C-alpha positions in Angstrom: 18.7 -22.2 -13.7 18.6 -21.7 -9.9 17.5 -24.8 -8.1 17.7 -25.3 -4.4 20.3 -27.7 -3.0 18.1 -30.0 -0.8 18.4 -29.5 2.9 19.6 -32.4 5.0 17.2 -35.3 5.6 16.6 -34.3 9.2 14.8 -31.1 8.0 11.2 -31.4 9.1 8.1 -29.2 9.1 9.6 -27.0 11.8 12.3 -25.9 9.2 9.5 -24.2 7.2 8.2 -22.2 10.1 10.3 -19.3 8.8 7.8 -18.8 6.0 4.8 -18.4 8.4 4.1 -15.2 10.2 1.7 -14.1 12.9 -0.3 -10.9 13.1 -0.3 -9.7 16.7 -3.3 -7.6 17.9 -1.0 -4.7 18.7 0.2 -4.6 15.0 -3.2 -4.2 13.4 -2.9 -0.5 13.2 0.5 -0.8 11.5 -0.9 -3.2 8.9 -3.9 -1.0 8.2 -1.6 2.0 7.9 0.8 0.3 5.4 -2.1 -1.3 3.4 -3.8 2.0 2.7 -0.5 3.8 2.1 0.7 1.2 -0.4 -2.7 1.3 -2.2 -3.0 5.0 -2.6 0.7 6.1 -2.2 1.6 4.7 -5.6 -0.9 6.9 -7.4 0.9 10.3 -7.1 4.3 9.0 -8.3 5.4 11.0 -11.3 6.3 7.9 -13.3 2.6 6.9 -13.1 0.5 10.0 -13.5 2.9 11.5 -16.1 2.0 8.5 -18.4 -1.7 8.8 -17.5 -1.8 12.5 -18.3 0.1 11.9 -21.6 -2.4 9.2 -22.7 -4.3 10.1 -25.9 -7.7 9.1 -24.4 -9.3 8.2 -21.1 -9.8 4.6 -22.2 -6.0 4.3 -23.0 -5.2 5.7 -19.6 -7.5 3.2 -17.9 -6.1 0.3 -19.9 -2.6 1.2 -19.0 -3.5 1.5 -15.4 -5.2 -1.9 -15.2 -2.4 -3.6 -17.2 0.2 -2.0 -14.9 -1.5 -3.6 -11.9 -1.2 -7.1 -13.4 2.3 -6.3 -14.7 3.5 -5.4 -11.2 2.0 -8.7 -9.8 3.7 -10.7 -12.6 7.0 -8.9 -12.0 7.0 -9.9 -8.3 6.7 -13.6 -9.1 10.5 -14.1 -10.0 11.5 -12.3 -6.8 9.2 -14.6 -4.7 10.6 -17.7 -6.4 14.2 -16.7 -5.9 13.4 -15.9 -2.2 11.9 -19.4 -1.8 14.9 -21.0 -3.4 17.3 -19.0 -1.2 15.5 -20.1 2.0 15.4 -23.8 0.9 19.0 -24.1 -0.1 21.6 -25.9 2.1 24.1 -23.1 1.8 26.9 -24.8 3.8 26.9 -27.5 1.1 27.6 -24.9 -1.6 30.7 -22.9 -2.3 29.3 -20.2 0.0 30.1 -22.7 2.8 28.1 -21.1 5.6 24.5 -20.7 6.8 22.6 -17.6 5.9 21.9 -15.1 8.6 19.3 -12.3 8.5 21.7 -9.7 7.1 22.3 -12.1 4.1 18.6 -12.1 3.0 19.1 -8.9 1.1 21.7 -10.7 -1.0 19.3 -13.4 -2.2 19.5 -12.5 -5.9 23.3 -12.1 -6.2 23.8 -15.2 -4.1 21.5 -17.4 -6.2 23.0 -16.1 -9.4 26.6 -16.5 -8.2 26.4 -20.0 -6.5 23.3 -21.7 -8.1 23.7 -20.9 -11.8 26.4 -21.5 -14.4 29.1 -18.8 -14.6 27.7 -17.4 -17.9 24.2 -17.0 -16.5 25.6 -15.4 -13.4 27.6 -12.9 -15.5 24.6 -12.0 -17.6 22.2 -11.8 -14.6 24.4 -9.7 -12.4 25.2 -7.4 -15.4 21.5 -7.0 -16.1 20.8 -6.1 -12.4 23.6 -3.6 -12.4 22.5 -2.0 -15.6 18.9 -1.8 -14.3 20.0 -0.1 -11.1 22.2 2.4 -12.9 19.5 3.2 -15.4 16.9 3.8 -12.7 19.4 5.9 -10.6 20.4 8.3 -13.4 16.8 8.7 -14.6 15.6 9.4 -11.1 18.3 11.9 -10.4 17.7 13.7 -13.7 13.9 13.6 -13.2 13.9 15.0 -9.7 16.5 17.6 -10.6 14.4 18.8 -13.6 11.2 18.9 -11.6 12.9 20.9 -8.8 14.4 23.3 -11.3 11.2 23.8 -13.3 8.6 23.8 -10.5 10.6 25.5 -7.7 13.5 27.5 -9.1 11.8 28.9 -12.2 8.2 29.0 -11.2 8.6 30.3 -7.6 11.9 32.0 -7.1 13.1 33.2 -10.6 10.3 33.3 -13.1 12.5 35.4 -15.5 15.4 32.9 -15.6 16.9 32.5 -19.1 17.6 29.1 -20.6 21.3 29.5 -19.8 20.7 30.2 -16.1 18.1 27.4 -15.9 20.5 24.8 -17.5 23.4 25.8 -15.1 21.1 25.6 -12.1 19.9 22.2 -13.3 23.5 21.0 -13.5 24.1 22.3 -9.9 21.0 20.5 -8.6 22.1 17.3 -10.3 25.4 17.4 -8.4 23.6 18.1 -5.1 21.0 15.3 -5.6 23.8 12.9 -6.5 25.7 13.7 -3.3 22.5 13.3 -1.3 21.8 9.9 -3.0 25.3 8.8 -2.3 25.1 9.6 1.4 21.7 7.8 1.7 23.2 4.8 0.0 26.1 4.8 2.4 24.3 5.3 5.7 20.9 3.5 5.0 21.3 -0.2 4.8 17.9 -1.3 3.5 16.7 -0.6 -0.1 13.2 -1.8 0.8 13.1 0.7 3.7 13.9 3.5 1.3 11.0 2.5 -1.0 8.7 2.5 2.0 9.9 6.0 3.0 9.4 7.3 -0.6 5.9 5.8 -0.7 5.3 7.2 2.8 6.2 10.8 1.9 4.4 10.6 -1.5 1.2 9.4 0.3 1.3 11.9 3.1 2.4 15.0 1.1 1.3 14.6 -2.5 -1.8 12.3 -2.5 -4.1 14.9 -0.9 -3.0 17.6 -3.3 -3.3 15.4 -6.4 -6.9 14.5 -5.4 -7.7 18.1 -4.8 -6.3 19.4 -8.1 -8.0 16.7 -10.1 -11.4 16.5 -8.5 -11.8 19.8 -6.5 -9.6 22.4 -8.3 -11.8 25.3 -7.3 -11.6 24.4 -3.6 -7.8 24.7 -3.3 -5.2 27.3 -3.9 -1.4 27.8 -3.4 -1.8 29.0 0.2 -3.7 25.9 1.2 -1.3 23.5 -0.5 1.8 25.2 0.9 0.5 25.1 4.4 -0.8 21.6 4.2 2.5 20.4 2.7 4.8 21.8 5.3 2.6 21.0 8.3 2.3 17.4 7.1 6.0 17.2 6.5 6.8 18.6 10.0 4.4 16.1 11.6 5.9 13.2 9.7 9.5 14.2 10.6 8.5 14.5 14.3 6.9 11.0 14.2 10.2 9.2 14.0 11.6 6.7 11.5 13.5 3.6 12.5 15.0 3.2 8.9 16.7 6.6 9.3 17.6 5.7 12.8 15.9 8.4 15.0 13.1 8.1 17.5 9.8 9.9 17.5 9.2 13.3 19.2 5.4 13.0 18.7 4.3 9.7 20.3 0.9 8.5 19.2 -1.3 6.0 21.1 0.4 2.6 21.6 3.9 3.9 20.9 6.6 1.3 21.6 9.5 2.9 23.4 13.1 2.3 22.2 15.2 -0.4 23.8 18.8 0.3 25.0 21.9 -1.8 25.8 23.5 -1.5 29.2 26.1 1.0 27.8 23.3 3.3 26.7 23.5 2.6 22.9 20.2 1.9 21.1 19.3 -1.7 20.6 15.9 -1.1 18.9 14.4 2.2 17.8 10.9 3.2 18.9 7.9 2.2 16.8 4.5 3.8 16.1 1.6 1.3 16.4 -1.1 3.9 15.6 -1.9 4.5 11.9 -0.3 7.9 12.0 0.4 8.1 8.3 -3.3 8.1 7.5 -3.9 10.6 10.2 -1.3 13.0 8.9 -2.6 12.6 5.3 -6.2 13.4 6.5 -4.8 16.5 8.3 -3.1 17.5 5.1 -6.5 17.4 3.4 -8.2 19.4 6.2 -5.4 22.0 6.4 -5.4 22.5 2.7 -9.1 23.1 2.5 -9.2 25.3 5.7 -6.4 27.6 4.7 -7.8 27.8 1.1 -11.2 28.9 2.5 -9.6 31.3 5.0 -7.3 33.0 2.4 -10.2 33.4 -0.1 -12.4 34.8 2.6 -9.8 37.3 3.7 -9.1 38.4 0.1 -12.9 38.8 -0.6 -13.8 40.5 2.7 -10.8 42.8 2.7 -10.0 43.7 -0.9 -6.9 45.8 0.1 -5.2 42.5 1.2 -4.9 41.5 -2.5 -1.8 43.6 -2.6 -0.1 41.1 -0.4 -1.0 38.0 -2.5 2.7 37.1 -2.7 2.0 33.6 -4.0 -0.1 35.1 -6.9 -2.9 32.7 -6.0 -5.7 35.0 -7.2 -4.3 35.7 -10.7 -3.1 32.1 -11.2 -5.7 29.7 -9.8 -5.3 25.9 -10.1 -6.4 24.8 -13.5 -8.8 21.9 -14.1 -7.2 18.9 -15.7 -9.5 17.7 -18.5 -9.2 14.9 -21.1 -11.5 14.0 -24.0 -13.3 10.7 -23.7 -12.2 9.5 -27.1 -10.3 10.8 -30.1 -7.4 13.2 -30.2 -6.9 15.8 -27.5 -7.4 19.5 -28.4 -4.4 21.6 -29.3 -4.6 23.4 -25.9 -4.5 20.1 -24.0 -1.7 18.7 -26.0 0.4 21.9 -25.5 -0.3 21.7 -21.7 0.8 18.1 -21.5 
């Protein structure tokens, strides 16, 4: 249904310059950083590898993975089309009655549905968007709360927790995560920026550990993973984040200093031009391997130190994830999944 209202006749080729960008030499590191992050940062997402590990065979997991890639590409086409329509519409000639500014671009979908489609289509379209957002939100909050309760509260802090205690703690964590999500929604003005931050943290913190657990399970243990995780998290926090509106403490090569107004308020936050995300991810790998080797060396060289294995890394090593090439999985594998 959405069709662009033609722009005035005096619109020329210059009007379409907004669709063309330019890659500055100083931004090459940023593009490389984001390109690698977006390629590998999507792998450790729970929504993906949970389905991969639950696949009946390896061939099914591969098929789902390749189809998902094409599916994501196809799902992006409507968004691109709506964006093009939004940019090519003469909005002052519509009921919106004014030109779009940069802050209006994030409203492209609701504006197109509201002003460029019949009322019935707008009603159904906006309802579908609202339902999709609410569905994703509640499933995400429940998923992260369940993972935190199971993997942190039960496995680390309270292994003997009863089902009743676990359920009540899960309810408490759901409330806490809901409050955090609400505060983020109020104070962070860009949804795309939040997606980038999520992919950023998953790439830096979880991608190295997923690779180690799947491909090199005997070369890592809990001490290495814990140290790598928290050091990488600390480095990432200290590297600054314009989306969350704070400047970097650690400034890598080529750092762009923040710009200020005359009254001292920030006009533009600082920007890292060095591919620091890949650097921190690589450091996570190295720290995990180094601390694992060091802890195992200490435990083997000085047997009396095994008494202080407070993470229980010796008695509960990382298990190898295996799947059968074809056919049904074994009972042991099915139970584990």
